[in-house]
C-alpha positions in Angstrom: -14.9 -186.8 50.4 -17.8 -188.0 52.3 -18.5 -186.4 55.5 -17.6 -190.0 57.3 -14.2 -189.0 56.3 -13.9 -192.0 54.3 -11.1 -192.7 51.6 -12.1 -191.4 48.1 -13.8 -194.6 46.4 -11.3 -193.9 43.3 -8.2 -195.1 45.4 -10.4 -198.1 47.1 -8.6 -201.0 45.5 -5.9 -202.4 48.1 -9.3 -204.1 50.7 -11.6 -205.3 48.2 -11.4 -208.3 46.6 -9.3 -208.4 43.5 -12.1 -208.5 40.7 -13.6 -205.8 42.1 -10.5 -203.7 42.3 -9.8 -204.2 38.3 -13.5 -202.8 38.1 -12.7 -199.9 40.0 -9.7 -199.4 38.2 -11.6 -200.0 34.6 -13.9 -197.1 36.4 -11.3 -195.0 37.2 -9.5 -195.0 34.2 -12.5 -193.6 32.2 -15.4 -192.0 34.6 -17.0 -190.1 31.7 -18.4 -193.1 30.0 -20.8 -195.5 31.1 -20.0 -199.0 31.2 -22.2 -202.1 31.1 -22.2 -204.0 34.2 -21.2 -207.6 31.7 -18.2 -205.7 30.4 -17.4 -204.6 33.8 -17.9 -208.3 35.3 -15.9 -209.3 32.2 -13.3 -206.9 33.3 -13.2 -208.1 36.6 -13.0 -212.0 35.6 -16.6 -212.9 37.5 -20.2 -213.3 37.0 -22.1 -210.3 36.7 -24.2 -211.1 39.8 -20.5 -212.1 41.6 -19.8 -208.7 40.6 -23.1 -206.9 41.8 -22.6 -208.7 44.6 -19.7 -207.7 46.0 -20.1 -203.7 45.4 -22.9 -203.7 47.9 -20.6 -206.2 50.3 -17.5 -204.2 50.0 -18.7 -200.6 49.3 -22.3 -200.5 50.0 -23.4 -199.2 46.8 -24.1 -200.5 43.2 -22.0 -200.0 40.3 -24.0 -197.3 38.7 -24.0 -195.3 42.3 -19.7 -196.3 42.6 -19.4 -194.6 39.0 -21.0 -191.7 40.1 -19.3 -190.9 43.1 -16.2 -191.0 41.5 -17.6 -189.0 39.1 -18.2 -186.0 41.9 -14.6 -187.0 43.4 -13.0 -185.9 39.7 -15.2 -182.7 39.9 -14.7 -182.1 43.2 -10.9 -182.0 42.7 -11.4 -180.2 39.9 -13.2 -177.6 41.2 -10.9 -177.3 44.2 -7.8 -176.8 41.6 -10.0 -173.5 40.4 -8.9 -174.3 36.5 -8.1 -171.2 34.3 -11.4 -170.3 32.4 -13.3 -173.1 33.5 -17.2 -173.1 34.8 -19.0 -175.5 36.9 -21.2 -176.8 33.8 -17.5 -177.4 32.0 -16.5 -179.4 35.0 -19.3 -181.3 35.5 -19.4 -182.1 31.5 -15.9 -183.3 31.5 -17.1 -186.3 34.2 -20.2 -187.4 32.7 -22.6 -185.2 35.5 -24.6 -183.6 32.4 -27.6 -183.3 34.8 -26.6 -179.7 36.6 -29.5 -179.6 38.5 -28.7 -183.1 40.1 -25.0 -182.7 40.3 -25.3 -179.3 42.2 -27.5 -181.0 44.6 -25.7 -184.0 45.3 -22.4 -182.5 45.5 -23.9 -180.0 48.2 -24.9 -182.9 50.5 -22.0 -184.4 49.6 -19.5 -181.6 50.4 -21.7 -178.9 52.5 -21.1 -176.8 49.7 -22.4 -175.8 46.4 -20.0 -176.5 42.9 -19.9 -172.6 42.5 -19.0 -171.9 46.5 -15.9 -174.3 45.7 -14.7 -172.7 42.1 -15.3 -169.0 43.6 -13.2 -170.0 46.3 -10.2 -171.8 44.2 -9.8 -168.9 41.8 -6.4 -168.7 40.8 -4.0 -165.6 40.6 -3.2 -163.5 37.1 -0.4 -165.3 34.9 2.6 -163.0 35.1 3.3 -161.0 31.6 6.2 -161.6 29.4 9.3 -159.4 30.3 12.2 -158.6 28.6 14.7 -161.1 26.5 11.6 -163.8 26.3 11.8 -164.2 29.7 8.3 -164.8 31.7 9.5 -163.1 35.2 8.5 -165.0 38.2 11.3 -164.4 40.6 14.6 -162.6 39.2 16.9 -164.5 41.5 16.1 -168.2 40.9 17.3 -170.4 38.5 15.6 -169.6 35.4 13.8 -172.9 33.4 13.5 -172.7 29.5 10.9 -174.4 28.0 11.5 -175.4 24.3 8.7 -175.8 22.1 7.2 -178.8 22.2 7.6 -181.4 19.2 4.6 -182.3 17.1 5.2 -185.8 15.5 2.3 -186.8 13.1 -0.2 -184.4 14.8 -1.9 -180.9 14.8 1.3 -178.8 15.6 -1.3 -176.6 17.1 -1.7 -179.8 19.9 1.8 -178.9 20.8 1.5 -175.4 20.9 -1.6 -175.5 23.7 0.3 -177.7 25.6 3.8 -175.4 25.6 1.4 -172.8 26.3 -0.6 -174.4 29.1 2.9 -175.5 30.8 4.4 -172.1 30.5 1.9 -170.8 32.8 1.7 -173.8 35.1 5.5 -173.1 35.8 5.1 -169.5 36.2 2.3 -170.1 38.8 4.4 -172.2 40.2 7.0 -169.6 40.9 9.7 -170.3 38.5 11.4 -167.7 36.0 10.6 -169.3 32.4 12.4 -168.4 29.1 11.8 -169.8 25.5 15.5 -169.6 25.0 17.5 -172.0 25.6 20.8 -170.0 25.8 19.4 -168.3 28.9 19.1 -170.9 31.3 21.1 -173.8 32.5 17.8 -176.3 32.8 15.7 -177.1 29.6 12.2 -178.5 29.6 11.9 -180.4 26.5 8.5 -182.6 25.2 7.7 -184.6 22.2 3.7 -185.8 21.2 2.6 -188.2 19.2 -0.3 -189.9 18.7 -0.5 -193.1 20.5 -3.9 -195.3 19.9 -6.3 -192.7 19.8 -4.5 -190.5 22.6 -1.9 -188.0 22.4 1.2 -189.6 24.1 3.5 -186.4 26.1 7.2 -187.3 26.6 8.8 -184.4 28.9 12.3 -184.2 30.3 14.4 -181.9 31.9 18.0 -181.9 31.1 21.0 -179.9 32.6 22.5 -178.3 29.6 25.7 -177.9 31.0 26.8 -181.2 31.9 23.7 -182.9 29.9 22.1 -185.1 33.0 18.6 -186.1 32.6 16.7 -184.3 35.8 13.4 -185.9 35.4 11.2 -187.5 32.8 7.4 -187.6 32.8 5.2 -189.3 30.5 1.1 -188.6 29.9 -1.7 -190.1 27.5 -4.7 -187.4 27.0 -7.6 -187.6 24.8 -6.8 -185.8 21.3 -7.5 -182.2 21.8 -8.9 -181.5 24.9 -7.4 -178.6 26.5 -9.0 -179.3 29.3 -6.8 -182.6 29.6 -3.7 -180.5 28.4 -4.0 -178.0 31.6 -3.8 -180.9 33.8 -1.1 -182.1 32.2 1.0 -178.9 32.4 -0.3 -179.0 36.8 1.3 -182.5 36.7 4.8 -181.8 35.4 4.6 -178.2 37.4 4.0 -180.4 40.2 7.4 -182.4 38.8 9.3 -179.2 38.4 9.9 -177.5 41.7 11.3 -180.4 43.7 13.4 -181.8 40.7 14.4 -178.3 40.5 15.7 -177.8 43.6 17.1 -181.1 43.9 19.5 -180.8 40.9 20.2 -177.2 42.1 21.2 -179.0 45.7 23.4 -181.9 43.9 24.7 -179.4 41.4 26.5 -177.1 45.0 26.8 -179.9 46.8 30.4 -180.2 46.6 31.4 -176.6 45.8 33.1 -174.5 47.9 30.6 -172.8 50.4 32.3 -169.2 50.1 32.3 -169.6 46.8 28.1 -170.0 46.9 25.7 -167.2 46.4 22.6 -166.5 48.5 20.6 -168.7 46.3 23.1 -171.0 45.7 23.6 -171.8 49.8 19.8 -171.5 50.1 19.6 -174.5 47.5 21.9 -176.4 49.2 20.1 -176.0 52.6 17.1 -177.6 51.0 17.6 -181.2 51.2 18.6 -180.8 54.7 15.6 -178.7 55.9 13.1 -181.3 54.4 15.2 -184.2 56.5 12.9 -182.9 59.2 15.4 -184.5 61.8 17.5 -182.8 64.3 21.2 -183.2 62.4 19.7 -181.7 58.8 17.8 -179.2 60.8 20.8 -177.9 62.6 22.8 -178.2 58.9 20.6 -176.3 57.4 20.3 -173.0 59.7 24.0 -172.5 59.4 23.7 -172.7 55.6 20.7 -170.2 55.9 22.8 -167.8 58.5 25.3 -167.6 55.6 22.6 -167.0 52.7 21.2 -164.3 54.4 25.1 -162.4 55.6 25.3 -162.5 51.6 21.5 -161.2 51.2 19.3 -159.5 53.7 16.5 -159.7 51.5 16.9 -163.0 50.1 13.0 -164.0 51.0 13.5 -167.8 50.5 16.6 -168.1 52.9 14.4 -166.1 55.4 11.2 -168.4 54.7 13.5 -171.6 55.1 15.6 -170.0 58.3 11.6 -169.3 60.0 10.6 -172.8 58.9 14.2 -174.5 60.3 13.4 -172.2 63.6 9.8 -173.6 64.3 11.2 -177.2 63.3 13.1 -176.9 66.3 9.8 -176.5 68.2 7.4 -178.6 66.8 9.5 -181.4 66.8 11.8 -180.5 70.1 14.8 -180.3 68.5 15.6 -177.2 71.0 14.5 -177.1 74.7 13.7 -173.3 74.4 10.5 -174.1 72.1 9.0 -170.5 73.1 12.3 -168.8 72.2 12.2 -170.5 68.5 8.7 -170.6 68.0 9.4 -166.7 68.2 12.5 -166.0 66.4 10.6 -167.7 63.7 7.7 -165.3 63.8 9.9 -162.8 63.3 11.8 -164.4 60.4 8.8 -165.2 58.9 7.3 -161.5 59.2 10.5 -160.3 57.8 10.1 -162.5 55.0 6.8 -161.5 54.1 7.5 -158.1 53.6 10.0 -159.1 51.0 8.9 -162.0 48.8 5.0 -162.9 47.9 5.7 -166.1 45.1 3.8 -169.6 45.9 6.7 -171.3 46.8 7.7 -168.5 49.7 4.4 -168.7 50.6 4.1 -172.1 51.2 7.3 -172.2 53.5 5.9 -169.4 55.6 2.8 -171.2 56.2 4.6 -174.0 57.3 6.4 -172.3 59.4 3.6 -170.1 61.1 2.0 -172.9 61.6 4.5 -175.3 63.2 4.8 -171.9 65.4 1.0 -172.2 66.4 0.5 -169.1 64.3 -2.8 -170.8 62.7 -4.2 -167.6 61.6 -1.5 -166.3 60.0 -0.3 -169.3 58.5 -4.1 -170.1 56.4 -3.8 -166.6 54.9 -0.3 -166.7 53.4 -0.8 -170.5 52.6 -4.0 -170.3 51.2 -3.0 -167.2 48.8 -0.1 -170.0 47.7 -2.8 -172.0 46.8 -4.3 -169.5 44.8 -0.8 -168.7 43.0 -0.1 -172.2 42.5 -3.0 -174.7 42.3 -0.3 -177.3 41.5 1.5 -177.2 44.0 1.2 -180.5 46.1 2.9 -178.7 48.9 0.8 -176.2 49.2 -2.2 -178.5 49.0 -0.6 -180.7 52.0 -0.3 -177.8 54.0 -3.6 -176.5 53.8 -4.2 -180.2 55.1 -2.2 -180.1 58.1 -4.2 -176.8 58.8 -8.0 -178.8 58.4 -6.3 -180.9 60.7 -5.2 -178.5 63.4 -8.9 -176.9 62.9 -10.5 -180.3 63.8 -11.8 -181.0 60.2 -10.4 -184.2 59.4 -12.4 -185.2 56.2 -11.4 -182.1 54.2 -7.5 -182.7 55.6 -7.9 -186.2 54.1 -9.0 -184.8 50.5 -6.5 -182.3 50.5 -3.6 -184.4 51.2 -5.5 -187.2 48.6 -4.6 -184.1 46.4 -1.3 -183.3 47.4 -0.3 -187.3 46.8 -2.1 -187.2 43.5 -0.4 -184.1 41.8 3.1 -185.6 43.3 3.3 -188.9 44.5 7.1 -189.2 44.7 7.7 -186.1 46.4 10.6 -186.0 48.7 7.7 -184.7 51.3 5.0 -187.4 51.0 5.9 -188.8 54.3 4.6 -185.6 55.7 1.4 -186.5 54.1 1.2 -190.1 55.6 2.0 -188.3 58.9 -0.9 -186.0 58.1 -3.1 -189.1 57.2 -2.5 -190.5 60.4 -3.2 -187.5 62.1 -6.4 -187.2 60.3 -7.7 -190.9 61.3 -7.2 -190.3 64.8 -9.3 -187.3 65.0 -12.2 -189.8 63.8 -11.4 -192.2 66.1 -10.4 -194.7 63.3 -7.6 -196.2 65.0 -6.3 -198.7 62.6 -5.5 -196.5 59.8 -4.7 -194.1 61.8 -1.7 -196.1 62.9 -1.0 -197.7 59.5 -0.7 -194.1 57.7 1.8 -193.0 60.8 3.8 -196.1 60.3 4.4 -195.4 56.5 5.4 -191.9 57.2 8.2 -193.4 59.5 9.0 -196.5 57.2 9.4 -194.2 54.1 11.3 -191.5 55.7 13.2 -192.8 58.8 14.5 -190.1 60.2 10.5 -188.8 61.1 11.2 -191.1 64.4 9.5 -187.5 65.9 6.4 -189.2 64.4 6.3 -192.0 67.2 5.2 -189.5 69.7 1.8 -190.0 68.2 2.1 -193.3 66.8 2.5 -194.9 69.9 -1.2 -194.0 71.9 -2.5 -194.7 68.7 -1.1 -198.0 68.7 -2.6 -198.2 72.6 -6.1 -197.0 71.3 -5.8 -199.5 68.7 -5.2 -202.3 70.8 -1.7 -203.4 69.9 0.0 -202.9 73.1 3.2 -204.8 72.3 3.6 -202.0 68.6 3.3 -199.6 71.1 5.7 -200.4 73.7 8.3 -200.3 70.3 7.3 -196.7 70.1 7.5 -195.8 73.3 11.3 -197.0 73.4 11.6 -195.2 69.6 10.4 -192.1 72.1 12.6 -192.3 75.0 16.1 -192.8 72.4 15.2 -189.4 70.8 13.8 -187.8 73.7 15.3 -188.3 76.9 13.2 -187.6 79.9 10.3 -186.5 77.3 6.8 -185.8 79.4 3.4 -186.6 78.1 2.5 -183.4 78.3 4.6 -181.6 76.0 4.8 -184.4 73.0 0.8 -183.8 72.7 1.3 -179.9 72.9 4.4 -179.3 70.3 2.2 -179.7 67.2 -1.2 -177.4 67.4 -3.7 -180.6 66.9 -7.1 -180.0 68.1 -7.3 -180.3 72.3 -9.0 -183.7 72.5 -6.4 -185.3 70.1 -3.7 -183.4 72.8 -5.4 -185.1 75.6 -5.6 -188.4 73.3 -2.2 -188.3 72.9 -1.3 -187.1 76.2 -3.2 -190.3 78.0 -1.7 -192.6 76.1 1.8 -191.7 76.7 0.9 -191.6 80.0 -0.7 -195.2 80.2 2.5 -196.3 78.7 4.7 -194.9 81.8 6.2 -191.7 80.1 5.6 -188.8 83.0 2.7 -186.1 82.6 
């Protein structure tokens, strides 16, 4: 991410000519190679001179400079993810940045720190040890997932074993309890890898062994024998596994009598309600979580989710007594921290504490969650929100981008869009802020609370008709709402709160 806060160059394909977009996609697909400009022009379907002119006009760079920017962005993301056992030189060489001294200088100029500082900050905790009966224990009260050894078809069996090992490691870091015994688990992850045009194609499926139902599927192509690619593959699968498993468990218990549900099952049933970020969903989630905590007062995730739900009532103005709800959230979060310290629980607690305006505590637990599980899209998203709250919009945009890369179809992706809207508001790019905030609402209609920020953004962007439509949504959701209360609900930087409050007052909302 550049210091100016621009979106990553590797993502810039929608606002440029089609030929240039095709050239950028080709560069992004193989950033470690150095294609000739004439080959890029052939891919783009334009002349060499036209392509060079488009690079300068739309990106302000030559093709060579643009490729180096893409390589730096890839290296930055790998360093932020803190890959196990990888040095700065390993990561730089992976992306074709062979001159280490030049890479370090350019990296520091672009990101404000040395590559080694980024990697050291992003180190991931050690992997848990193998427990009894073939189960890697991450959390004994959670659903166990069986990873069946990946089947090798026409390739070296060692490659399949390496991919299996990487996947088990990534899943444990994500907070799952993993076994290699199919008879110990309801959910099975099965995979097959085979050669495909000089690469290894890996297909994964998660199955509900009792019903035979497919939970999710995932496909990936990677270079033969490159373990670094296998680790990134495992991280990508892990990012899919967590929300997929939660969705499957919520669906499994949906129709069961609540009197028959365990604390874990009640918690899983509460998940989809909690993540709607709507008043009705919040009410139902709290109801289920109260029952879960009655069944098991030491269930860390139930307590953490309850903390987040009470914090939601304050930040999204679902309740009138915001200060009481924040206090309740902090009390529950403190209680959960004494019980559980796995990555999923810590992410939820970081979310709750941030919504309760306890930013110092939120920072500590969220970064700990990311250390434990570098593949957690939600952890990256929560770190990004903390960057916004600290007024570091450029870093926030970068972290939201990583979260979306890891899990673009995650049910919580809309919250990343809202975060990007807040980020672009902070740096004064109001058209982009409006686009991202509107996309958050379009992707998740219950998130009408986002109109509290979208309305003044529209006004700042000179689109008063859209601001008036947005204001109507605010008044429907928050009858009698005050501009100052809407602006201060989330712990945005004071300058952003002032912009929001002034805009809402200008639209006629009382101060």
